[in-house]
N, C-alpha and C positions, 0 to 999 in steps of 0.2 A: 879445612875451614882455614880463605885467605882475609885478609886485614889490610883495607887501604885506606890513605888520613884523607879527607878530600879537603880541596884548596874550593873558599868563593860562596857555599853554601852556609844553611843552618845545621847541617848533620853532621857528625864531627868522628864518623868513621862510617865508611860501609866493611860487612862482609859477607862471602860468600864459599861455596863449595862449586870443583869444579869435577861433572865425572863425566868421564867417555867423550869429551869436549863438549860437553851441554852445562851452562848454569842452572845451580839448584841451590833454594836456604838462603839465598837474599836479603837481610839485616841492615836496618840504619843503624845507627845510635845518635840520640836527638832528633830533630826536625818535625817534616808536619807527618803526624803517622799514616793521614789516611795515602797519602801518594805515594809514601814509600810501600805501604801494604799494595795498594795495586800494581808499581814499578814490580814489586818482587812476584806479582801474580804472573805477571804478563810474561817478565825473564823467564820465570818457572820450567824448566828445559828446552829451554833453548840452544841454541851454537852459539857458542862463545861470538864467531865472526859475525854472526844477524844479529846478536842484541849490540853490538859496539857499532853495526852497521846503521842501526833504525835509532839509536840515541845519539848516538857521535853530533854538537853541536848544537844540538836544541839549549836555547837560550832560557832565561827566568826575567820576564821585563828585561829591563839595563844591566841586568847580569850580561855577562859574556859564558857565562857557564850556568845551570844546573842541575839539579839530581840525576834528570835522567843522562844530562854532558856527564856527570862527577862517575856513575857505574858504570858507561862506556873508557873510560877514564882509568877508571877502577880496570876494568876486565883488559886495556892496551897495556895498563903495568905487568898484569899477569902472566899474556902472553910473551 
């Protein structure tokens, strides 16, 4: 299990596993549970690079980041 401390979002931690180059068991601490469960379900089993490519740069309103972007940043830090 890898942990990442995000910035600029409501979640305070992102945890995930990587097995055979694919993302598994994504979980967020705090924040919007429905959105986080949706992100986790969409990322489950996807190659790390694909998740980064799809989610990096997504913004939340006026913020320069979002939960999807922070998941991408967490995965980039892992890589």
